[in-house]
Chimera marker file (.cmm) of the C-alpha trace (Angstrom):
<marker_set name="trace">
<marker id="1" x="-23.672" y="-5.661" z="-2.486" r="1" g="1" b="0" radius="0.5"/>
<marker id="2" x="-23.969" y="-2.009" z="-0.469" r="1" g="1" b="0" radius="0.5"/>
<marker id="3" x="-20.893" y="0.686" z="-0.225" r="1" g="1" b="0" radius="0.5"/>
<marker id="4" x="-18.372" y="-0.099" z="2.362" r="1" g="1" b="0" radius="0.5"/>
<marker id="5" x="-17.070" y="2.759" z="4.682" r="1" g="1" b="0" radius="0.5"/>
<marker id="6" x="-13.735" y="4.158" z="3.376" r="1" g="1" b="0" radius="0.5"/>
<marker id="7" x="-11.064" y="6.349" z="4.676" r="1" g="1" b="0" radius="0.5"/>
<marker id="8" x="-8.411" y="7.772" z="2.907" r="1" g="1" b="0" radius="0.5"/>
<marker id="9" x="-4.976" y="8.100" z="4.735" r="1" g="1" b="0" radius="0.5"/>
<marker id="10" x="-2.718" y="10.359" z="2.979" r="1" g="1" b="0" radius="0.5"/>
<marker id="11" x="0.731" y="11.957" z="4.012" r="1" g="1" b="0" radius="0.5"/>
<marker id="12" x="2.141" y="14.580" z="2.460" r="1" g="1" b="0" radius="0.5"/>
<marker id="13" x="5.927" y="14.220" z="1.031" r="1" g="1" b="0" radius="0.5"/>
<marker id="14" x="8.350" y="16.797" z="0.657" r="1" g="1" b="0" radius="0.5"/>
<marker id="15" x="10.204" y="15.142" z="-2.666" r="1" g="1" b="0" radius="0.5"/>
<marker id="16" x="9.373" y="14.975" z="-6.386" r="1" g="1" b="0" radius="0.5"/>
<marker id="17" x="6.253" y="12.778" z="-6.822" r="1" g="1" b="0" radius="0.5"/>
<marker id="18" x="7.787" y="10.626" z="-9.326" r="1" g="1" b="0" radius="0.5"/>
<marker id="19" x="10.981" y="10.167" z="-7.578" r="1" g="1" b="0" radius="0.5"/>
<marker id="20" x="8.008" y="8.560" z="-4.669" r="1" g="1" b="0" radius="0.5"/>
<marker id="21" x="6.466" y="7.025" z="-7.620" r="1" g="1" b="0" radius="0.5"/>
<marker id="22" x="9.673" y="5.234" z="-8.479" r="1" g="1" b="0" radius="0.5"/>
<marker id="23" x="10.532" y="3.917" z="-5.554" r="1" g="1" b="0" radius="0.5"/>
<marker id="24" x="7.645" y="3.094" z="-3.996" r="1" g="1" b="0" radius="0.5"/>
<marker id="25" x="6.167" y="1.446" z="-6.773" r="1" g="1" b="0" radius="0.5"/>
<marker id="26" x="8.571" y="-1.128" z="-7.165" r="1" g="1" b="0" radius="0.5"/>
<marker id="27" x="8.088" y="-4.563" z="-5.205" r="1" g="1" b="0" radius="0.5"/>
<marker id="28" x="10.977" y="-4.901" z="-4.198" r="1" g="1" b="0" radius="0.5"/>
<marker id="29" x="11.356" y="-1.768" z="-1.827" r="1" g="1" b="0" radius="0.5"/>
<marker id="30" x="7.784" y="-2.725" z="-0.226" r="1" g="1" b="0" radius="0.5"/>
<marker id="31" x="9.798" y="-4.396" z="2.404" r="1" g="1" b="0" radius="0.5"/>
<marker id="32" x="11.374" y="-0.935" z="3.686" r="1" g="1" b="0" radius="0.5"/>
<marker id="33" x="8.166" y="0.844" z="3.901" r="1" g="1" b="0" radius="0.5"/>
<marker id="34" x="5.293" y="-1.483" z="3.939" r="1" g="1" b="0" radius="0.5"/>
<marker id="35" x="5.268" y="-3.316" z="6.998" r="1" g="1" b="0" radius="0.5"/>
<marker id="36" x="2.558" y="-6.151" z="5.962" r="1" g="1" b="0" radius="0.5"/>
<marker id="37" x="5.471" y="-7.223" z="3.456" r="1" g="1" b="0" radius="0.5"/>
<marker id="38" x="8.288" y="-7.002" z="5.664" r="1" g="1" b="0" radius="0.5"/>
<marker id="39" x="9.546" y="-10.210" z="4.964" r="1" g="1" b="0" radius="0.5"/>
<marker id="40" x="10.102" y="-9.557" z="1.274" r="1" g="1" b="0" radius="0.5"/>
<marker id="41" x="8.396" y="-10.538" z="-2.068" r="1" g="1" b="0" radius="0.5"/>
<marker id="42" x="9.227" y="-13.374" z="-4.116" r="1" g="1" b="0" radius="0.5"/>
<marker id="43" x="8.030" y="-12.956" z="-7.833" r="1" g="1" b="0" radius="0.5"/>
<marker id="44" x="6.132" y="-15.743" z="-9.550" r="1" g="1" b="0" radius="0.5"/>
<marker id="45" x="4.952" y="-14.767" z="-13.343" r="1" g="1" b="0" radius="0.5"/>
<marker id="46" x="3.353" y="-11.606" z="-12.914" r="1" g="1" b="0" radius="0.5"/>
<marker id="47" x="2.270" y="-12.253" z="-8.952" r="1" g="1" b="0" radius="0.5"/>
<marker id="48" x="4.418" y="-11.634" z="-6.054" r="1" g="1" b="0" radius="0.5"/>
<marker id="49" x="4.709" y="-13.657" z="-2.749" r="1" g="1" b="0" radius="0.5"/>
<marker id="50" x="4.964" y="-12.587" z="0.712" r="1" g="1" b="0" radius="0.5"/>
<marker id="51" x="5.089" y="-13.632" z="4.167" r="1" g="1" b="0" radius="0.5"/>
<marker id="52" x="1.922" y="-11.499" z="5.403" r="1" g="1" b="0" radius="0.5"/>
<marker id="53" x="2.376" y="-12.489" z="9.227" r="1" g="1" b="0" radius="0.5"/>
<marker id="54" x="-0.353" y="-12.781" z="10.793" r="1" g="1" b="0" radius="0.5"/>
<marker id="55" x="-2.511" y="-13.489" z="8.115" r="1" g="1" b="0" radius="0.5"/>
<marker id="56" x="0.190" y="-15.859" z="6.484" r="1" g="1" b="0" radius="0.5"/>
<marker id="57" x="1.125" y="-16.062" z="2.843" r="1" g="1" b="0" radius="0.5"/>
<marker id="58" x="-0.674" y="-13.438" z="0.341" r="1" g="1" b="0" radius="0.5"/>
<marker id="59" x="-0.333" y="-13.236" z="-3.181" r="1" g="1" b="0" radius="0.5"/>
<marker id="60" x="-0.155" y="-9.677" z="-4.693" r="1" g="1" b="0" radius="0.5"/>
<marker id="61" x="-0.404" y="-8.421" z="-8.045" r="1" g="1" b="0" radius="0.5"/>
<marker id="62" x="0.414" y="-4.887" z="-8.733" r="1" g="1" b="0" radius="0.5"/>
<marker id="63" x="-0.650" y="-2.429" z="-11.404" r="1" g="1" b="0" radius="0.5"/>
<marker id="64" x="2.006" y="-1.932" z="-14.260" r="1" g="1" b="0" radius="0.5"/>
<marker id="65" x="4.213" y="0.818" z="-14.642" r="1" g="1" b="0" radius="0.5"/>
<marker id="66" x="2.317" y="4.355" z="-15.277" r="1" g="1" b="0" radius="0.5"/>
<marker id="67" x="2.863" y="7.616" z="-15.355" r="1" g="1" b="0" radius="0.5"/>
<marker id="68" x="-0.437" y="8.678" z="-13.221" r="1" g="1" b="0" radius="0.5"/>
<marker id="69" x="1.358" y="7.591" z="-10.063" r="1" g="1" b="0" radius="0.5"/>
<marker id="70" x="-1.277" y="4.797" z="-10.073" r="1" g="1" b="0" radius="0.5"/>
<marker id="71" x="0.356" y="2.179" z="-7.397" r="1" g="1" b="0" radius="0.5"/>
<marker id="72" x="-3.081" y="0.059" z="-7.048" r="1" g="1" b="0" radius="0.5"/>
<marker id="73" x="-2.749" y="-3.784" z="-5.837" r="1" g="1" b="0" radius="0.5"/>
<marker id="74" x="-4.697" y="-6.697" z="-5.222" r="1" g="1" b="0" radius="0.5"/>
<marker id="75" x="-3.772" y="-8.877" z="-2.177" r="1" g="1" b="0" radius="0.5"/>
<marker id="76" x="-5.115" y="-12.671" z="-2.103" r="1" g="1" b="0" radius="0.5"/>
<marker id="77" x="-4.856" y="-14.227" z="1.292" r="1" g="1" b="0" radius="0.5"/>
<marker id="78" x="-4.812" y="-17.560" z="2.085" r="1" g="1" b="0" radius="0.5"/>
<marker id="79" x="-8.073" y="-18.177" z="2.165" r="1" g="1" b="0" radius="0.5"/>
<marker id="80" x="-8.991" y="-16.965" z="-0.932" r="1" g="1" b="0" radius="0.5"/>
<marker id="81" x="-10.135" y="-13.488" z="-0.069" r="1" g="1" b="0" radius="0.5"/>
<marker id="82" x="-8.822" y="-10.830" z="-2.404" r="1" g="1" b="0" radius="0.5"/>
<marker id="83" x="-8.637" y="-7.314" z="-0.690" r="1" g="1" b="0" radius="0.5"/>
<marker id="84" x="-7.900" y="-4.637" z="-3.551" r="1" g="1" b="0" radius="0.5"/>
<marker id="85" x="-6.070" y="-1.490" z="-2.168" r="1" g="1" b="0" radius="0.5"/>
<marker id="86" x="-5.609" y="1.908" z="-3.948" r="1" g="1" b="0" radius="0.5"/>
<marker id="87" x="-2.749" y="3.631" z="-3.129" r="1" g="1" b="0" radius="0.5"/>
<marker id="88" x="-2.094" y="6.822" z="-5.253" r="1" g="1" b="0" radius="0.5"/>
<marker id="89" x="1.499" y="9.515" z="-5.746" r="1" g="1" b="0" radius="0.5"/>
<marker id="90" x="0.115" y="12.743" z="-6.649" r="1" g="1" b="0" radius="0.5"/>
<marker id="91" x="2.373" y="15.741" z="-7.480" r="1" g="1" b="0" radius="0.5"/>
<marker id="92" x="1.511" y="18.441" z="-4.560" r="1" g="1" b="0" radius="0.5"/>
<marker id="93" x="3.600" y="21.723" z="-5.262" r="1" g="1" b="0" radius="0.5"/>
<marker id="94" x="6.821" y="20.617" z="-5.184" r="1" g="1" b="0" radius="0.5"/>
<marker id="95" x="6.298" y="17.752" z="-3.318" r="1" g="1" b="0" radius="0.5"/>
<marker id="96" x="4.169" y="14.847" z="-3.156" r="1" g="1" b="0" radius="0.5"/>
<marker id="97" x="0.826" y="13.524" z="-1.100" r="1" g="1" b="0" radius="0.5"/>
<marker id="98" x="0.441" y="9.403" z="-1.005" r="1" g="1" b="0" radius="0.5"/>
<marker id="99" x="-2.819" y="8.466" z="-0.823" r="1" g="1" b="0" radius="0.5"/>
<marker id="100" x="-4.543" y="5.022" z="0.468" r="1" g="1" b="0" radius="0.5"/>
<marker id="101" x="-8.016" y="4.620" z="0.454" r="1" g="1" b="0" radius="0.5"/>
<marker id="102" x="-8.980" y="2.155" z="2.818" r="1" g="1" b="0" radius="0.5"/>
<marker id="103" x="-12.188" y="0.164" z="2.498" r="1" g="1" b="0" radius="0.5"/>
<marker id="104" x="-14.048" y="-1.433" z="5.867" r="1" g="1" b="0" radius="0.5"/>
<marker id="105" x="-15.039" y="-5.205" z="4.657" r="1" g="1" b="0" radius="0.5"/>
<marker id="106" x="-18.096" y="-6.542" z="5.993" r="1" g="1" b="0" radius="0.5"/>
<marker id="107" x="-15.926" y="-8.876" z="8.055" r="1" g="1" b="0" radius="0.5"/>
<marker id="108" x="-14.451" y="-5.995" z="10.091" r="1" g="1" b="0" radius="0.5"/>
<marker id="109" x="-15.443" y="-4.849" z="12.989" r="1" g="1" b="0" radius="0.5"/>
<marker id="110" x="-14.672" y="-0.876" z="13.983" r="1" g="1" b="0" radius="0.5"/>
<marker id="111" x="-11.946" y="-2.069" z="15.891" r="1" g="1" b="0" radius="0.5"/>
<marker id="112" x="-10.462" y="-4.044" z="13.360" r="1" g="1" b="0" radius="0.5"/>
<marker id="113" x="-11.019" y="-0.808" z="10.921" r="1" g="1" b="0" radius="0.5"/>
<marker id="114" x="-8.825" y="1.535" z="13.582" r="1" g="1" b="0" radius="0.5"/>
<marker id="115" x="-6.442" y="-1.056" z="13.449" r="1" g="1" b="0" radius="0.5"/>
<marker id="116" x="-6.024" y="-0.904" z="9.762" r="1" g="1" b="0" radius="0.5"/>
<marker id="117" x="-6.043" y="2.334" z="9.519" r="1" g="1" b="0" radius="0.5"/>
<marker id="118" x="-3.227" y="2.837" z="11.755" r="1" g="1" b="0" radius="0.5"/>
<marker id="119" x="-1.275" y="0.465" z="10.182" r="1" g="1" b="0" radius="0.5"/>
<marker id="120" x="-1.478" y="2.118" z="7.022" r="1" g="1" b="0" radius="0.5"/>
<marker id="121" x="-0.617" y="5.678" z="8.127" r="1" g="1" b="0" radius="0.5"/>
<marker id="122" x="2.409" y="4.356" z="10.039" r="1" g="1" b="0" radius="0.5"/>
<marker id="123" x="3.774" y="2.687" z="6.993" r="1" g="1" b="0" radius="0.5"/>
<marker id="124" x="3.163" y="6.038" z="4.865" r="1" g="1" b="0" radius="0.5"/>
<marker id="125" x="5.122" y="7.889" z="7.742" r="1" g="1" b="0" radius="0.5"/>
<marker id="126" x="7.729" y="5.253" z="7.238" r="1" g="1" b="0" radius="0.5"/>
<marker id="127" x="7.594" y="5.818" z="3.732" r="1" g="1" b="0" radius="0.5"/>
<marker id="128" x="7.991" y="9.418" z="4.356" r="1" g="1" b="0" radius="0.5"/>
<marker id="129" x="11.107" y="9.039" z="6.345" r="1" g="1" b="0" radius="0.5"/>
<marker id="130" x="13.000" y="7.418" z="3.636" r="1" g="1" b="0" radius="0.5"/>
<marker id="131" x="12.057" y="9.468" z="0.793" r="1" g="1" b="0" radius="0.5"/>
<marker id="132" x="13.083" y="12.495" z="2.852" r="1" g="1" b="0" radius="0.5"/>
<marker id="133" x="15.939" y="11.367" z="4.079" r="1" g="1" b="0" radius="0.5"/>
<marker id="134" x="17.238" y="10.501" z="0.546" r="1" g="1" b="0" radius="0.5"/>
<link id1="1" id2="2" r="1" g="1" b="0" radius="0.2"/>
<link id1="2" id2="3" r="1" g="1" b="0" radius="0.2"/>
<link id1="3" id2="4" r="1" g="1" b="0" radius="0.2"/>
<link id1="4" id2="5" r="1" g="1" b="0" radius="0.2"/>
<link id1="5" id2="6" r="1" g="1" b="0" radius="0.2"/>
<link id1="6" id2="7" r="1" g="1" b="0" radius="0.2"/>
<link id1="7" id2="8" r="1" g="1" b="0" radius="0.2"/>
<link id1="8" id2="9" r="1" g="1" b="0" radius="0.2"/>
<link id1="9" id2="10" r="1" g="1" b="0" radius="0.2"/>
<link id1="10" id2="11" r="1" g="1" b="0" radius="0.2"/>
<link id1="11" id2="12" r="1" g="1" b="0" radius="0.2"/>
<link id1="12" id2="13" r="1" g="1" b="0" radius="0.2"/>
<link id1="13" id2="14" r="1" g="1" b="0" radius="0.2"/>
<link id1="14" id2="15" r="1" g="1" b="0" radius="0.2"/>
<link id1="15" id2="16" r="1" g="1" b="0" radius="0.2"/>
<link id1="16" id2="17" r="1" g="1" b="0" radius="0.2"/>
<link id1="17" id2="18" r="1" g="1" b="0" radius="0.2"/>
<link id1="18" id2="19" r="1" g="1" b="0" radius="0.2"/>
<link id1="19" id2="20" r="1" g="1" b="0" radius="0.2"/>
<link id1="20" id2="21" r="1" g="1" b="0" radius="0.2"/>
<link id1="21" id2="22" r="1" g="1" b="0" radius="0.2"/>
<link id1="22" id2="23" r="1" g="1" b="0" radius="0.2"/>
<link id1="23" id2="24" r="1" g="1" b="0" radius="0.2"/>
<link id1="24" id2="25" r="1" g="1" b="0" radius="0.2"/>
<link id1="25" id2="26" r="1" g="1" b="0" radius="0.2"/>
<link id1="26" id2="27" r="1" g="1" b="0" radius="0.2"/>
<link id1="27" id2="28" r="1" g="1" b="0" radius="0.2"/>
<link id1="28" id2="29" r="1" g="1" b="0" radius="0.2"/>
<link id1="29" id2="30" r="1" g="1" b="0" radius="0.2"/>
<link id1="30" id2="31" r="1" g="1" b="0" radius="0.2"/>
<link id1="31" id2="32" r="1" g="1" b="0" radius="0.2"/>
<link id1="32" id2="33" r="1" g="1" b="0" radius="0.2"/>
<link id1="33" id2="34" r="1" g="1" b="0" radius="0.2"/>
<link id1="34" id2="35" r="1" g="1" b="0" radius="0.2"/>
<link id1="35" id2="36" r="1" g="1" b="0" radius="0.2"/>
<link id1="36" id2="37" r="1" g="1" b="0" radius="0.2"/>
<link id1="37" id2="38" r="1" g="1" b="0" radius="0.2"/>
<link id1="38" id2="39" r="1" g="1" b="0" radius="0.2"/>
<link id1="39" id2="40" r="1" g="1" b="0" radius="0.2"/>
<link id1="40" id2="41" r="1" g="1" b="0" radius="0.2"/>
<link id1="41" id2="42" r="1" g="1" b="0" radius="0.2"/>
<link id1="42" id2="43" r="1" g="1" b="0" radius="0.2"/>
<link id1="43" id2="44" r="1" g="1" b="0" radius="0.2"/>
<link id1="44" id2="45" r="1" g="1" b="0" radius="0.2"/>
<link id1="45" id2="46" r="1" g="1" b="0" radius="0.2"/>
<link id1="46" id2="47" r="1" g="1" b="0" radius="0.2"/>
<link id1="47" id2="48" r="1" g="1" b="0" radius="0.2"/>
<link id1="48" id2="49" r="1" g="1" b="0" radius="0.2"/>
<link id1="49" id2="50" r="1" g="1" b="0" radius="0.2"/>
<link id1="50" id2="51" r="1" g="1" b="0" radius="0.2"/>
<link id1="51" id2="52" r="1" g="1" b="0" radius="0.2"/>
<link id1="52" id2="53" r="1" g="1" b="0" radius="0.2"/>
<link id1="53" id2="54" r="1" g="1" b="0" radius="0.2"/>
<link id1="54" id2="55" r="1" g="1" b="0" radius="0.2"/>
<link id1="55" id2="56" r="1" g="1" b="0" radius="0.2"/>
<link id1="56" id2="57" r="1" g="1" b="0" radius="0.2"/>
<link id1="57" id2="58" r="1" g="1" b="0" radius="0.2"/>
<link id1="58" id2="59" r="1" g="1" b="0" radius="0.2"/>
<link id1="59" id2="60" r="1" g="1" b="0" radius="0.2"/>
<link id1="60" id2="61" r="1" g="1" b="0" radius="0.2"/>
<link id1="61" id2="62" r="1" g="1" b="0" radius="0.2"/>
<link id1="62" id2="63" r="1" g="1" b="0" radius="0.2"/>
<link id1="63" id2="64" r="1" g="1" b="0" radius="0.2"/>
<link id1="64" id2="65" r="1" g="1" b="0" radius="0.2"/>
<link id1="65" id2="66" r="1" g="1" b="0" radius="0.2"/>
<link id1="66" id2="67" r="1" g="1" b="0" radius="0.2"/>
<link id1="67" id2="68" r="1" g="1" b="0" radius="0.2"/>
<link id1="68" id2="69" r="1" g="1" b="0" radius="0.2"/>
<link id1="69" id2="70" r="1" g="1" b="0" radius="0.2"/>
<link id1="70" id2="71" r="1" g="1" b="0" radius="0.2"/>
<link id1="71" id2="72" r="1" g="1" b="0" radius="0.2"/>
<link id1="72" id2="73" r="1" g="1" b="0" radius="0.2"/>
<link id1="73" id2="74" r="1" g="1" b="0" radius="0.2"/>
<link id1="74" id2="75" r="1" g="1" b="0" radius="0.2"/>
<link id1="75" id2="76" r="1" g="1" b="0" radius="0.2"/>
<link id1="76" id2="77" r="1" g="1" b="0" radius="0.2"/>
<link id1="77" id2="78" r="1" g="1" b="0" radius="0.2"/>
<link id1="78" id2="79" r="1" g="1" b="0" radius="0.2"/>
<link id1="79" id2="80" r="1" g="1" b="0" radius="0.2"/>
<link id1="80" id2="81" r="1" g="1" b="0" radius="0.2"/>
<link id1="81" id2="82" r="1" g="1" b="0" radius="0.2"/>
<link id1="82" id2="83" r="1" g="1" b="0" radius="0.2"/>
<link id1="83" id2="84" r="1" g="1" b="0" radius="0.2"/>
<link id1="84" id2="85" r="1" g="1" b="0" radius="0.2"/>
<link id1="85" id2="86" r="1" g="1" b="0" radius="0.2"/>
<link id1="86" id2="87" r="1" g="1" b="0" radius="0.2"/>
<link id1="87" id2="88" r="1" g="1" b="0" radius="0.2"/>
<link id1="88" id2="89" r="1" g="1" b="0" radius="0.2"/>
<link id1="89" id2="90" r="1" g="1" b="0" radius="0.2"/>
<link id1="90" id2="91" r="1" g="1" b="0" radius="0.2"/>
<link id1="91" id2="92" r="1" g="1" b="0" radius="0.2"/>
<link id1="92" id2="93" r="1" g="1" b="0" radius="0.2"/>
<link id1="93" id2="94" r="1" g="1" b="0" radius="0.2"/>
<link id1="94" id2="95" r="1" g="1" b="0" radius="0.2"/>
<link id1="95" id2="96" r="1" g="1" b="0" radius="0.2"/>
<link id1="96" id2="97" r="1" g="1" b="0" radius="0.2"/>
<link id1="97" id2="98" r="1" g="1" b="0" radius="0.2"/>
<link id1="98" id2="99" r="1" g="1" b="0" radius="0.2"/>
<link id1="99" id2="100" r="1" g="1" b="0" radius="0.2"/>
<link id1="100" id2="101" r="1" g="1" b="0" radius="0.2"/>
<link id1="101" id2="102" r="1" g="1" b="0" radius="0.2"/>
<link id1="102" id2="103" r="1" g="1" b="0" radius="0.2"/>
<link id1="103" id2="104" r="1" g="1" b="0" radius="0.2"/>
<link id1="104" id2="105" r="1" g="1" b="0" radius="0.2"/>
<link id1="105" id2="106" r="1" g="1" b="0" radius="0.2"/>
<link id1="106" id2="107" r="1" g="1" b="0" radius="0.2"/>
<link id1="107" id2="108" r="1" g="1" b="0" radius="0.2"/>
<link id1="108" id2="109" r="1" g="1" b="0" radius="0.2"/>
<link id1="109" id2="110" r="1" g="1" b="0" radius="0.2"/>
<link id1="110" id2="111" r="1" g="1" b="0" radius="0.2"/>
<link id1="111" id2="112" r="1" g="1" b="0" radius="0.2"/>
<link id1="112" id2="113" r="1" g="1" b="0" radius="0.2"/>
<link id1="113" id2="114" r="1" g="1" b="0" radius="0.2"/>
<link id1="114" id2="115" r="1" g="1" b="0" radius="0.2"/>
<link id1="115" id2="116" r="1" g="1" b="0" radius="0.2"/>
<link id1="116" id2="117" r="1" g="1" b="0" radius="0.2"/>
<link id1="117" id2="118" r="1" g="1" b="0" radius="0.2"/>
<link id1="118" id2="119" r="1" g="1" b="0" radius="0.2"/>
<link id1="119" id2="120" r="1" g="1" b="0" radius="0.2"/>
<link id1="120" id2="121" r="1" g="1" b="0" radius="0.2"/>
<link id1="121" id2="122" r="1" g="1" b="0" radius="0.2"/>
<link id1="122" id2="123" r="1" g="1" b="0" radius="0.2"/>
<link id1="123" id2="124" r="1" g="1" b="0" radius="0.2"/>
<link id1="124" id2="125" r="1" g="1" b="0" radius="0.2"/>
<link id1="125" id2="126" r="1" g="1" b="0" radius="0.2"/>
<link id1="126" id2="127" r="1" g="1" b="0" radius="0.2"/>
<link id1="127" id2="128" r="1" g="1" b="0" radius="0.2"/>
<link id1="128" id2="129" r="1" g="1" b="0" radius="0.2"/>
<link id1="129" id2="130" r="1" g="1" b="0" radius="0.2"/>
<link id1="130" id2="131" r="1" g="1" b="0" radius="0.2"/>
<link id1="131" id2="132" r="1" g="1" b="0" radius="0.2"/>
<link id1="132" id2="133" r="1" g="1" b="0" radius="0.2"/>
<link id1="133" id2="134" r="1" g="1" b="0" radius="0.2"/>
</marker_set>
């Protein structure tokens, strides 16, 4: 398998990184900022089930709580496709940097990749607004 094209989508947030992690890593809070999961998630064992909108029902498994700001998660689509998402929050001065590693899947064209990047950027901007308003 060859390497996929990758893009790091990131945003600086003027809030302590641990506070951002505490909020953003909770699946119950994801509908407030992750638009692909806006309908909410229901716990089912170690997984969370949600309606991914146009992509249908999704099964999400999150990295365990940790002290490193790792919020990785895998999303299993109805068709069985599993998408691994790397999401991190790290200290940046008195604030934080939130980073999502977006990979261009082999079945995705450039327009789809750009649309995904814009979608991730919009979600990170929503997270920034939420965290800086509190």
